[in-house]
N, CA, C and O atoms as a CHARMM CRD file, in Angstrom:
* protein
*
  284
    1    1 MET  N    126.85500 108.98600 126.24000 PROA 1      0.00000
    2    1 MET  CA   127.05600 110.23700 126.11600 PROA 1      0.00000
    3    1 MET  C    128.35200 110.78100 126.55700 PROA 1      0.00000
    4    1 MET  O    128.73900 110.40700 127.66400 PROA 1      0.00000
    5    2 HSD  N    129.10500 111.61200 125.87600 PROA 2      0.00000
    6    2 HSD  CA   130.25300 112.00000 126.38400 PROA 2      0.00000
    7    2 HSD  C    130.10300 113.19800 127.47000 PROA 2      0.00000
    8    2 HSD  O    129.01500 113.73700 127.66600 PROA 2      0.00000
    9    3 ASN  N    131.23000 113.55000 128.12600 PROA 3      0.00000
   10    3 ASN  CA   131.16800 114.65400 129.10800 PROA 3      0.00000
   11    3 ASN  C    130.81800 115.83900 128.62100 PROA 3      0.00000
   12    3 ASN  O    130.09600 116.57300 129.29500 PROA 3      0.00000
   13    4 GLU  N    131.27600 116.22300 127.36000 PROA 4      0.00000
   14    4 GLU  CA   131.11000 117.56800 126.60300 PROA 4      0.00000
   15    4 GLU  C    129.65100 117.73600 126.19600 PROA 4      0.00000
   16    4 GLU  O    129.04300 118.80500 126.24600 PROA 4      0.00000
   17    5 GLU  N    129.11800 116.49400 125.76300 PROA 5      0.00000
   18    5 GLU  CA   127.65400 116.54200 125.35600 PROA 5      0.00000
   19    5 GLU  C    126.70000 116.62300 126.47100 PROA 5      0.00000
   20    5 GLU  O    125.61800 117.20800 126.41700 PROA 5      0.00000
   21    6 PHE  N    127.20600 115.95300 127.55200 PROA 6      0.00000
   22    6 PHE  CA   126.31800 116.21800 128.74800 PROA 6      0.00000
   23    6 PHE  C    126.41900 117.56700 129.52000 PROA 6      0.00000
   24    6 PHE  O    125.49100 117.88900 130.26300 PROA 6      0.00000
   25    7 ASN  N    127.41500 118.29700 129.38600 PROA 7      0.00000
   26    7 ASN  CA   127.70300 119.53500 129.82700 PROA 7      0.00000
   27    7 ASN  C    126.75200 120.56000 128.89500 PROA 7      0.00000
   28    7 ASN  O    126.17500 121.52100 129.40200 PROA 7      0.00000
   29    8 ASP  N    126.68500 120.30800 127.79800 PROA 8      0.00000
   30    8 ASP  CA   125.96500 121.09900 126.73900 PROA 8      0.00000
   31    8 ASP  C    124.56900 120.98000 127.08600 PROA 8      0.00000
   32    8 ASP  O    123.87100 121.98600 127.21100 PROA 8      0.00000
   33    9 VAL  N    124.09600 119.75700 127.25800 PROA 9      0.00000
   34    9 VAL  CA   122.68800 119.44600 127.72600 PROA 9      0.00000
   35    9 VAL  C    122.23300 120.15000 129.18500 PROA 9      0.00000
   36    9 VAL  O    121.29700 120.93800 129.31800 PROA 9      0.00000
   37   10 CYS  N    123.07400 119.69600 130.17900 PROA 10     0.00000
   38   10 CYS  CA   122.71400 120.03400 131.35700 PROA 10     0.00000
   39   10 CYS  C    123.94200 120.84500 132.12200 PROA 10     0.00000
   40   10 CYS  O    124.65200 120.24200 132.92700 PROA 10     0.00000
   41   11 PRO  N    124.09100 121.85200 131.90900 PROA 11     0.00000
   42   11 PRO  CA   125.24200 122.95300 132.37200 PROA 11     0.00000
   43   11 PRO  C    125.04000 122.96600 133.92800 PROA 11     0.00000
   44   11 PRO  O    123.95100 123.13800 134.47500 PROA 11     0.00000
   45   12 SER  N    126.06700 122.79100 134.47600 PROA 12     0.00000
   46   12 SER  CA   126.12900 122.91000 136.11200 PROA 12     0.00000
   47   12 SER  C    127.47000 123.69600 136.48600 PROA 12     0.00000
   48   12 SER  O    128.48100 123.63000 135.78700 PROA 12     0.00000
   49   13 PRO  N    127.38400 124.36600 137.53700 PROA 13     0.00000
   50   13 PRO  CA   128.48400 125.28500 137.91300 PROA 13     0.00000
   51   13 PRO  C    129.79100 124.46900 138.09800 PROA 13     0.00000
   52   13 PRO  O    129.77900 123.27700 138.40500 PROA 13     0.00000
   53   14 ASN  N    130.82300 125.13100 137.90700 PROA 14     0.00000
   54   14 ASN  CA   132.18600 124.45700 138.07400 PROA 14     0.00000
   55   14 ASN  C    132.31600 124.43400 139.53300 PROA 14     0.00000
   56   14 ASN  O    132.07200 125.41800 140.23200 PROA 14     0.00000
   57   15 ILE  N    132.69600 123.32400 139.97500 PROA 15     0.00000
   58   15 ILE  CA   132.75700 123.10400 141.57800 PROA 15     0.00000
   59   15 ILE  C    133.79800 123.76700 142.09800 PROA 15     0.00000
   60   15 ILE  O    133.75800 124.05800 143.29300 PROA 15     0.00000
   61   16 ILE  N    134.79900 124.08900 141.38900 PROA 16     0.00000
   62   16 ILE  CA   136.28800 124.78100 141.87000 PROA 16     0.00000
   63   16 ILE  C    135.71200 126.17500 142.03000 PROA 16     0.00000
   64   16 ILE  O    136.01500 126.79500 143.05000 PROA 16     0.00000
   65   17 ARG  N    134.85100 126.77900 141.05900 PROA 17     0.00000
   66   17 ARG  CA   134.42000 128.13000 141.21900 PROA 17     0.00000
   67   17 ARG  C    133.40000 128.33400 142.17900 PROA 17     0.00000
   68   17 ARG  O    132.97600 129.47100 142.38900 PROA 17     0.00000
   69   18 VAL  N    132.89400 127.19000 142.87800 PROA 18     0.00000
   70   18 VAL  CA   131.90400 127.29200 144.03800 PROA 18     0.00000
   71   18 VAL  C    132.75900 127.16800 145.33200 PROA 18     0.00000
   72   18 VAL  O    132.49200 127.82700 146.33700 PROA 18     0.00000
   73   19 ILE  N    133.74400 126.34100 145.26600 PROA 19     0.00000
   74   19 ILE  CA   134.51000 125.98900 146.60200 PROA 19     0.00000
   75   19 ILE  C    135.22000 127.19600 147.00500 PROA 19     0.00000
   76   19 ILE  O    135.04000 127.78700 148.07000 PROA 19     0.00000
   77   20 LYS  N    136.15400 127.57100 145.95400 PROA 20     0.00000
   78   20 LYS  CA   137.21100 128.68100 146.46200 PROA 20     0.00000
   79   20 LYS  C    136.68500 129.94800 147.18100 PROA 20     0.00000
   80   20 LYS  O    137.29600 130.36700 148.16400 PROA 20     0.00000
   81   21 PRO  N    135.57500 130.57100 146.72800 PROA 21     0.00000
   82   21 PRO  CA   135.07800 131.70400 147.40100 PROA 21     0.00000
   83   21 PRO  C    134.48200 131.30900 148.80700 PROA 21     0.00000
   84   21 PRO  O    134.60000 132.03700 149.79300 PROA 21     0.00000
   85   22 ARG  N    133.93300 130.28200 148.81400 PROA 22     0.00000
   86   22 ARG  CA   133.46800 129.78100 150.31400 PROA 22     0.00000
   87   22 ARG  C    134.61700 129.55600 151.12700 PROA 22     0.00000
   88   22 ARG  O    134.60800 129.81800 152.33000 PROA 22     0.00000
   89   23 ARG  N    135.46900 129.14800 150.61400 PROA 23     0.00000
   90   23 ARG  CA   136.74200 128.67900 151.55700 PROA 23     0.00000
   91   23 ARG  C    137.44400 129.91600 151.89500 PROA 23     0.00000
   92   23 ARG  O    137.84200 129.98500 153.05800 PROA 23     0.00000
   93   24 MET  N    137.70600 131.01400 151.04100 PROA 24     0.00000
   94   24 MET  CA   138.21200 132.10300 151.33200 PROA 24     0.00000
   95   24 MET  C    137.45000 133.00600 152.39400 PROA 24     0.00000
   96   24 MET  O    138.00900 133.72500 153.22300 PROA 24     0.00000
   97   25 ARG  N    135.98900 132.83800 152.21900 PROA 25     0.00000
   98   25 ARG  CA   135.03300 133.44400 153.09100 PROA 25     0.00000
   99   25 ARG  C    135.25100 132.92300 154.43400 PROA 25     0.00000
  100   25 ARG  O    135.37800 133.68400 155.39300 PROA 25     0.00000
  101   26 TRP  N    135.30200 131.56700 154.54800 PROA 26     0.00000
  102   26 TRP  CA   135.41800 131.15100 155.92500 PROA 26     0.00000
  103   26 TRP  C    136.81600 131.35300 156.46900 PROA 26     0.00000
  104   26 TRP  O    136.95500 131.59500 157.66800 PROA 26     0.00000
  105   27 VAL  N    137.76100 131.27700 155.73800 PROA 27     0.00000
  106   27 VAL  CA   139.09500 131.84300 156.27100 PROA 27     0.00000
  107   27 VAL  C    139.05300 133.25000 156.87300 PROA 27     0.00000
  108   27 VAL  O    139.55600 133.45400 157.97800 PROA 27     0.00000
  109   28 GLY  N    138.44900 134.24900 156.15300 PROA 28     0.00000
  110   28 GLY  CA   138.17000 135.51700 156.55000 PROA 28     0.00000
  111   28 GLY  C    137.34400 135.68600 157.92000 PROA 28     0.00000
  112   28 GLY  O    137.53200 136.57100 158.75400 PROA 28     0.00000
  113   29 HSD  N    136.43700 134.70400 157.97700 PROA 29     0.00000
  114   29 HSD  CA   135.57300 134.86100 159.32900 PROA 29     0.00000
  115   29 HSD  C    136.69700 134.17900 160.41000 PROA 29     0.00000
  116   29 HSD  O    136.85100 134.71900 161.50600 PROA 29     0.00000
  117   30 VAL  N    137.34800 133.16300 160.10600 PROA 30     0.00000
  118   30 VAL  CA   138.06000 132.74100 161.20400 PROA 30     0.00000
  119   30 VAL  C    139.02800 133.48700 161.83900 PROA 30     0.00000
  120   30 VAL  O    139.28400 133.51200 163.04300 PROA 30     0.00000
  121   31 ALA  N    139.75500 134.33500 160.57400 PROA 31     0.00000
  122   31 ALA  CA   140.66900 135.40900 161.07400 PROA 31     0.00000
  123   31 ALA  C    140.13100 136.45300 161.87600 PROA 31     0.00000
  124   31 ALA  O    140.80700 137.06200 162.70500 PROA 31     0.00000
  125   32 PHE  N    138.75000 136.70600 161.61500 PROA 32     0.00000
  126   32 PHE  CA   138.14700 137.86400 162.24900 PROA 32     0.00000
  127   32 PHE  C    137.81900 137.52700 163.64100 PROA 32     0.00000
  128   32 PHE  O    137.81600 138.38200 164.52700 PROA 32     0.00000
  129   33 ILE  N    137.52600 136.22100 163.85400 PROA 33     0.00000
  130   33 ILE  CA   136.94200 135.86300 165.22300 PROA 33     0.00000
  131   33 ILE  C    138.33800 135.57700 166.13800 PROA 33     0.00000
  132   33 ILE  O    138.28700 135.65300 167.36600 PROA 33     0.00000
  133   34 GLY  N    139.62400 135.23200 165.40100 PROA 34     0.00000
  134   34 GLY  CA   140.71400 135.28400 166.07200 PROA 34     0.00000
  135   34 GLY  C    140.85300 133.87200 166.93400 PROA 34     0.00000
  136   34 GLY  O    140.42100 132.80300 166.50500 PROA 34     0.00000
  137   35 GLU  N    141.44800 134.00900 168.07600 PROA 35     0.00000
  138   35 GLU  CA   141.91700 132.82500 168.94200 PROA 35     0.00000
  139   35 GLU  C    140.92800 132.40200 169.72500 PROA 35     0.00000
  140   35 GLU  O    141.11900 131.33500 170.30800 PROA 35     0.00000
  141   36 ARG  N    139.72800 133.06800 169.92100 PROA 36     0.00000
  142   36 ARG  CA   138.73900 132.78000 170.83100 PROA 36     0.00000
  143   36 ARG  C    137.94000 131.46500 170.57200 PROA 36     0.00000
  144   36 ARG  O    137.33500 130.92400 171.49800 PROA 36     0.00000
  145   37 LYS  N    137.94100 130.92300 169.23000 PROA 37     0.00000
  146   37 LYS  CA   137.20600 129.95500 168.84700 PROA 37     0.00000
  147   37 LYS  C    138.28500 128.77000 168.45400 PROA 37     0.00000
  148   37 LYS  O    139.47600 129.04100 168.30100 PROA 37     0.00000
  149   38 GLY  N    137.78600 127.48100 168.30900 PROA 38     0.00000
  150   38 GLY  CA   138.35600 126.44300 167.79800 PROA 38     0.00000
  151   38 GLY  C    138.91300 126.46700 166.32700 PROA 38     0.00000
  152   38 GLY  O    140.01000 125.96200 166.09100 PROA 38     0.00000
  153   39 GLY  N    138.12500 127.08000 165.29200 PROA 39     0.00000
  154   39 GLY  CA   138.59400 127.20100 164.02300 PROA 39     0.00000
  155   39 GLY  C    139.88900 127.72800 163.96400 PROA 39     0.00000
  156   39 GLY  O    140.68000 127.11500 163.24700 PROA 39     0.00000
  157   40 TYR  N    140.32800 128.82500 164.61500 PROA 40     0.00000
  158   40 TYR  CA   141.44600 129.24000 164.50900 PROA 40     0.00000
  159   40 TYR  C    142.77100 128.54500 164.72900 PROA 40     0.00000
  160   40 TYR  O    143.84900 128.84200 164.21400 PROA 40     0.00000
  161   41 ARG  N    142.46800 127.41800 165.71500 PROA 41     0.00000
  162   41 ARG  CA   143.56000 126.53700 166.13900 PROA 41     0.00000
  163   41 ARG  C    143.66000 125.50600 165.06900 PROA 41     0.00000
  164   41 ARG  O    144.71800 124.92000 164.83800 PROA 41     0.00000
  165   42 VAL  N    142.47200 125.27100 164.36700 PROA 42     0.00000
  166   42 VAL  CA   142.64600 124.30400 163.16800 PROA 42     0.00000
  167   42 VAL  C    143.66600 124.83600 161.85200 PROA 42     0.00000
  168   42 VAL  O    144.48600 124.16200 161.22900 PROA 42     0.00000
  169   43 ILE  N    143.32900 126.17100 161.69000 PROA 43     0.00000
  170   43 ILE  CA   144.11400 126.57800 160.67400 PROA 43     0.00000
  171   43 ILE  C    145.54500 126.80900 160.94600 PROA 43     0.00000
  172   43 ILE  O    146.37000 126.43300 160.11300 PROA 43     0.00000
  173   44 VAL  N    145.95100 127.44300 162.13100 PROA 44     0.00000
  174   44 VAL  CA   147.46000 127.90300 162.35300 PROA 44     0.00000
  175   44 VAL  C    147.92900 126.92500 163.34400 PROA 44     0.00000
  176   44 VAL  O    149.06600 127.14500 163.76000 PROA 44     0.00000
  177   45 GLY  N    147.26800 125.80200 163.86600 PROA 45     0.00000
  178   45 GLY  CA   148.01800 124.80500 164.83800 PROA 45     0.00000
  179   45 GLY  C    148.74800 123.83300 164.17800 PROA 45     0.00000
  180   45 GLY  O    148.48100 123.33900 163.08200 PROA 45     0.00000
  181   46 LYS  N    149.65600 123.59400 164.88100 PROA 46     0.00000
  182   46 LYS  CA   150.55000 122.37700 164.36100 PROA 46     0.00000
  183   46 LYS  C    150.16000 121.01400 165.22600 PROA 46     0.00000
  184   46 LYS  O    149.81800 121.11000 166.40500 PROA 46     0.00000
  185   47 PRO  N    150.22900 119.88500 164.62200 PROA 47     0.00000
  186   47 PRO  CA   149.89700 118.55400 165.40900 PROA 47     0.00000
  187   47 PRO  C    151.00900 118.31600 166.33300 PROA 47     0.00000
  188   47 PRO  O    152.18000 118.54700 166.03100 PROA 47     0.00000
  189   48 GLU  N    150.58600 117.80300 167.58200 PROA 48     0.00000
  190   48 GLU  CA   151.63100 117.71400 168.67900 PROA 48     0.00000
  191   48 GLU  C    152.28400 116.17400 168.67100 PROA 48     0.00000
  192   48 GLU  O    153.27100 115.89200 169.35100 PROA 48     0.00000
  193   49 GLU  N    151.68900 115.34400 167.92000 PROA 49     0.00000
  194   49 GLU  CA   152.23100 113.97500 167.72000 PROA 49     0.00000
  195   49 GLU  C    152.72800 113.70700 166.42100 PROA 49     0.00000
  196   49 GLU  O    152.26000 114.32300 165.46400 PROA 49     0.00000
  197   50 GLN  N    153.70600 112.78100 166.26000 PROA 50     0.00000
  198   50 GLN  CA   154.47600 112.44600 165.08900 PROA 50     0.00000
  199   50 GLN  C    153.40600 111.99200 164.26100 PROA 50     0.00000
  200   50 GLN  O    152.44200 111.42300 164.77100 PROA 50     0.00000
  201   51 ARG  N    153.50100 112.23100 162.76900 PROA 51     0.00000
  202   51 ARG  CA   152.74800 111.44200 161.91700 PROA 51     0.00000
  203   51 ARG  C    153.54500 110.43600 161.11200 PROA 51     0.00000
  204   51 ARG  O    154.77200 110.52300 161.06500 PROA 51     0.00000
  205   52 PRO  N    152.92300 109.54300 160.51800 PROA 52     0.00000
  206   52 PRO  CA   153.78100 108.53700 159.79800 PROA 52     0.00000
  207   52 PRO  C    154.28800 108.96100 158.64800 PROA 52     0.00000
  208   52 PRO  O    153.71200 109.85400 158.02700 PROA 52     0.00000
  209   53 ARG  N    155.41800 108.40200 158.19500 PROA 53     0.00000
  210   53 ARG  CA   156.24100 109.09100 156.95500 PROA 53     0.00000
  211   53 ARG  C    155.65000 108.32600 155.78000 PROA 53     0.00000
  212   53 ARG  O    155.93500 107.16700 155.47900 PROA 53     0.00000
  213   54 VAL  N    154.88900 109.03300 155.22600 PROA 54     0.00000
  214   54 VAL  CA   154.08500 108.81300 153.89100 PROA 54     0.00000
  215   54 VAL  C    154.14400 110.05500 152.95800 PROA 54     0.00000
  216   54 VAL  O    154.51400 111.16500 153.34100 PROA 54     0.00000
  217   55 ARG  N    153.80700 109.80700 151.89900 PROA 55     0.00000
  218   55 ARG  CA   153.59600 111.12500 150.93900 PROA 55     0.00000
  219   55 ARG  C    152.69200 112.07100 151.51500 PROA 55     0.00000
  220   55 ARG  O    151.54100 111.67100 151.69000 PROA 55     0.00000
  221   56 PRO  N    152.98700 113.30300 151.86400 PROA 56     0.00000
  222   56 PRO  CA   152.15600 114.39100 152.37200 PROA 56     0.00000
  223   56 PRO  C    151.08600 114.65900 151.47000 PROA 56     0.00000
  224   56 PRO  O    151.25600 114.56700 150.25400 PROA 56     0.00000
  225   57 GLY  N    150.04800 114.96900 151.95300 PROA 57     0.00000
  226   57 GLY  CA   148.77100 115.24400 151.09900 PROA 57     0.00000
  227   57 GLY  C    148.61600 116.74800 151.15900 PROA 57     0.00000
  228   57 GLY  O    149.37500 117.40500 151.87100 PROA 57     0.00000
  229   58 HSD  N    147.78300 117.24900 150.53200 PROA 58     0.00000
  230   58 HSD  CA   147.49500 118.78700 150.43500 PROA 58     0.00000
  231   58 HSD  C    146.83900 119.03900 151.93600 PROA 58     0.00000
  232   58 HSD  O    146.03000 118.31300 152.51500 PROA 58     0.00000
  233   59 ARG  N    147.36200 120.14500 152.34500 PROA 59     0.00000
  234   59 ARG  CA   146.87000 120.61900 153.68700 PROA 59     0.00000
  235   59 ARG  C    145.94600 121.73500 153.33600 PROA 59     0.00000
  236   59 ARG  O    145.95700 122.31000 152.24700 PROA 59     0.00000
  237   60 TRP  N    145.15300 122.00000 154.31800 PROA 60     0.00000
  238   60 TRP  CA   144.00300 123.22800 154.19700 PROA 60     0.00000
  239   60 TRP  C    144.87900 124.53200 153.96500 PROA 60     0.00000
  240   60 TRP  O    144.60000 125.30900 153.05200 PROA 60     0.00000
  241   61 GLU  N    145.96600 124.74700 154.83600 PROA 61     0.00000
  242   61 GLU  CA   146.82600 125.85300 154.56200 PROA 61     0.00000
  243   61 GLU  C    147.22300 126.01800 153.10600 PROA 61     0.00000
  244   61 GLU  O    147.09500 127.10700 152.54600 PROA 61     0.00000
  245   62 ASP  N    147.69600 124.96200 152.50100 PROA 62     0.00000
  246   62 ASP  CA   148.43100 125.03700 150.96800 PROA 62     0.00000
  247   62 ASP  C    147.19300 125.56700 150.17400 PROA 62     0.00000
  248   62 ASP  O    147.31500 126.48800 149.36600 PROA 62     0.00000
  249   63 ASN  N    145.88800 124.90000 150.45300 PROA 63     0.00000
  250   63 ASN  CA   144.87500 125.18900 149.50100 PROA 63     0.00000
  251   63 ASN  C    144.51800 126.73400 149.44400 PROA 63     0.00000
  252   63 ASN  O    144.26000 127.36200 148.41800 PROA 63     0.00000
  253   64 ILE  N    144.55200 127.22200 150.72400 PROA 64     0.00000
  254   64 ILE  CA   144.28700 128.74200 150.80800 PROA 64     0.00000
  255   64 ILE  C    145.38900 129.67100 150.33700 PROA 64     0.00000
  256   64 ILE  O    145.14700 130.84500 150.05800 PROA 64     0.00000
  257   65 LYS  N    146.50500 129.18200 150.25700 PROA 65     0.00000
  258   65 LYS  CA   147.69800 129.92700 149.69800 PROA 65     0.00000
  259   65 LYS  C    147.65700 129.93800 148.11500 PROA 65     0.00000
  260   65 LYS  O    148.08200 130.84100 147.39500 PROA 65     0.00000
  261   66 THR  N    147.15600 128.94200 147.78000 PROA 66     0.00000
  262   66 THR  CA   147.06100 128.85200 146.17000 PROA 66     0.00000
  263   66 THR  C    145.73100 129.40500 145.84400 PROA 66     0.00000
  264   66 THR  O    145.67000 129.74600 144.66300 PROA 66     0.00000
  265   67 ASP  N    144.63700 129.60400 146.52200 PROA 67     0.00000
  266   67 ASP  CA   143.63100 130.40800 146.34000 PROA 67     0.00000
  267   67 ASP  C    143.89700 131.79700 146.34600 PROA 67     0.00000
  268   67 ASP  O    143.35400 132.47700 145.47500 PROA 67     0.00000
  269   68 PHE  N    144.66300 132.35600 147.20300 PROA 68     0.00000
  270   68 PHE  CA   145.00700 133.88000 147.21200 PROA 68     0.00000
  271   68 PHE  C    146.02100 134.16300 146.06000 PROA 68     0.00000
  272   68 PHE  O    146.01100 135.26800 145.51600 PROA 68     0.00000
  273   69 GLU  N    146.93600 133.14500 145.65700 PROA 69     0.00000
  274   69 GLU  CA   147.71300 133.33200 144.59800 PROA 69     0.00000
  275   69 GLU  C    146.80200 133.54500 143.27300 PROA 69     0.00000
  276   69 GLU  O    146.96900 134.48200 142.49200 PROA 69     0.00000
  277   70 ASP  N    145.92600 132.65400 143.15000 PROA 70     0.00000
  278   70 ASP  CA   145.12200 132.57700 141.79700 PROA 70     0.00000
  279   70 ASP  C    144.17800 133.82700 141.82000 PROA 70     0.00000
  280   70 ASP  O    143.75600 134.27500 140.75400 PROA 70     0.00000
  281   71 ALA  N    143.83100 134.41200 143.05000 PROA 71     0.00000
  282   71 ALA  CA   142.73700 135.55700 142.99800 PROA 71     0.00000
  283   71 ALA  C    143.33200 136.76000 142.53400 PROA 71     0.00000
  284   71 ALA  O    142.65400 137.78000 142.41800 PROA 71     0.00000
């Protein structure tokens, strides 16, 4: 069975449409609580140690920026 046929028989929500609102809601929550908790440091913090030189992956901050651009 091809993917299109499977989706016609058993529709499921698009995972991107589920993840983006949840991620944006979480960022709003972290921005509201501010510097009092650890989640804020995860979003705005910079690592103290040097990372190995490899192709950089997507960071959480990059995903949030693209979510707001798409919205």
